C-alpha positions as CSV (number, residue, x, y, z in Angstrom):
1,X,15.5,18.7,23.3
2,X,12.5,18.4,21.0
3,X,10.2,15.7,19.8
4,X,10.6,14.5,16.3
5,X,8.9,11.6,14.4
6,X,10.7,8.6,12.9
7,X,9.5,6.4,10.1
8,X,11.3,3.1,9.6
9,X,11.2,2.4,5.9
10,X,11.3,-1.4,5.9
11,X,10.3,-2.7,9.4
12,X,6.9,-1.1,10.0
13,X,4.3,1.4,8.9
14,X,4.3,3.2,12.2
15,X,5.4,6.7,13.3
16,X,7.5,6.7,16.4
17,X,8.3,9.7,18.6
18,X,12.0,10.3,19.2
19,X,13.8,12.9,21.3
20,X,16.2,15.0,19.3
21,X,19.1,16.8,21.0
22,X,20.1,18.8,18.0
23,X,19.7,18.8,14.2
24,X,21.0,20.2,10.9
25,X,19.7,20.0,7.4
26,X,21.1,16.5,7.0
27,X,21.6,15.0,10.5
28,X,19.9,14.6,13.8
29,X,21.3,13.6,17.2
30,X,19.4,11.3,19.5
31,X,20.2,10.0,22.9
32,X,21.4,6.4,22.8
33,X,19.2,4.6,25.3
34,X,22.0,2.2,26.4
35,X,24.9,4.7,26.8
36,X,22.9,8.0,27.2
37,X,25.4,9.6,24.8
38,X,24.3,11.5,21.7
39,X,24.2,9.5,18.5
40,X,24.1,11.0,15.1
41,X,21.7,9.8,12.4
42,X,21.1,10.9,8.9
43,X,17.7,12.7,8.6
44,X,17.0,10.6,5.6
45,X,18.7,7.2,5.0
46,X,18.1,3.9,3.4
47,X,16.4,2.7,6.6
48,X,14.8,5.7,8.3
49,X,13.3,9.1,7.8
50,X,13.0,11.7,10.6
51,X,10.6,14.6,10.5
52,X,10.0,17.5,12.9
53,X,6.2,17.1,12.7
54,X,3.8,14.2,12.8
55,X,2.1,15.6,9.7
56,X,5.3,15.4,7.7
57,X,5.9,11.8,8.8
58,X,2.3,10.9,8.0
59,X,2.6,12.5,4.5
60,X,5.7,10.5,3.8
61,X,3.9,7.2,4.7
62,X,0.9,8.1,2.6
63,X,3.1,8.8,-0.4
64,X,5.1,5.7,0.1
65,X,2.1,3.4,0.2
66,X,0.2,5.2,-2.5
67,X,3.2,4.7,-4.8
68,X,3.4,1.0,-3.7
69,X,-0.3,0.5,-4.5
70,X,0.1,2.2,-7.9
71,X,3.1,0.0,-8.7
72,X,1.2,-3.2,-7.7
73,X,-1.7,-2.2,-9.8
74,X,0.6,-1.8,-12.8
75,X,2.2,-5.1,-12.1
76,X,-1.2,-6.7,-11.9
77,X,-2.3,-5.2,-15.2
78,X,0.9,-6.5,-16.8
79,X,0.5,-10.0,-15.3
80,X,-3.2,-10.1,-16.4
81,X,-2.1,-9.2,-20.0
82,X,0.5,-11.9,-20.1
83,X,-2.0,-14.4,-18.6
84,X,-4.5,-13.5,-21.3
85,X,-1.8,-14.1,-24.0
86,X,-0.9,-17.5,-22.4
87,X,-4.5,-18.5,-22.3
88,X,-4.8,-17.8,-26.1
89,X,-1.9,-20.1,-26.9
90,X,-2.6,-23.1,-29.0
91,X,-0.5,-26.2,-29.3
92,X,1.4,-26.1,-32.6
93,X,0.1,-28.5,-35.3
94,X,2.7,-31.2,-36.1
95,X,2.9,-32.1,-39.8
96,X,2.0,-35.8,-40.4
97,X,5.1,-38.0,-40.5
98,X,5.7,-40.1,-43.6
């Protein structure tokens, strides 16, 4: 058994130690804490990532949140541009009625 590091993609920004029984390029087997039987997980899934070293797990988190900050900066720039255009809007002049 060896210690690996899990990152949950949506529920936290923590790195958790997990005990891995065996692993392949695409899967790892962990001990299920309720049944004590091996349980297979994908090394990379929609919900979790598993890494053999803390440094790799940390690098994943750094990259994830650096991309998120960059995306939010871009969204903020776009929103500010739209806000500026809205602020410049003028009410259309209605022609006098006869």
